[in-house]
N, C-alpha and C positions, 0 to 999 in steps of 0.2 A: 504494500500500500504506500502511495506517495505521501511524504511528510512535508509539512510546512512549519515555519516559525512565525509566531505572532508576538509583537511587543505590546505588553499591557502593564499598567501600573499594578502594584500589589493590591490596591483597593479594587480595581477592576477584576482581578483574578478571584478575590474573595467574594465579590458579587456573583460571579459565574458559579463558584462553588456553592454558595448559598442557594442559588436558583436550581442547580442540579440536585441539591439536597431535598428539594420539594418533590422530586420525581421518585418513582419506585426504585428502591435500592438495587434490586436485581437488574435493572436496566442501565444504571449509571455508575455502579461501584467501581468498575475497572477504569472508567474515564476519570472519576474523581481521584482515585489513587494515582493515576498517571499525572494529572495536572498538579496535584499536591507535591508529588515527588520532584517534578521538574522545577516547580516554584521554590520549594525549600532548598534545593541544590543551588539555584541561582542566588537566592537571598544569602545563603552561607558564603558563596563565592564573593559576592559584593561586600559582605562584612569583612571577609579576610583581606580583600584588596584595600579597603578603607584602613584597616589596622596596619597593613604593611606601609601605607603612605604616611600615616600620622607620625611615626618616629622620624621619618625623613623631613617632614615639614617642621616638626619641633626642633630638630637639630639645625636646620637651615635658619630658623628664627633665632635660635640662641647664638648662632654665629653672627648674624646681623646685629643683634643687640650687644654682643661682646666687642664688636669692631669699634675702632676709634672714630670719633666724629670727623667729618670732613672739614678741612680748614676753609 
């Protein structure tokens, strides 16, 4: 089956999941699990990227603050 990628906000994904939750479980459970798994993986990856960049930003800011003022 052909796959596509869709860019949605976390709020939009949650709205879709809530809507699917109103349908019979037996009809949507596989789709719900697939959407949740992909969303959780992306949120985790985004959080890790943010954490990786924060030390670099903090270090750069401390270097700027520690440098001597321009004459």
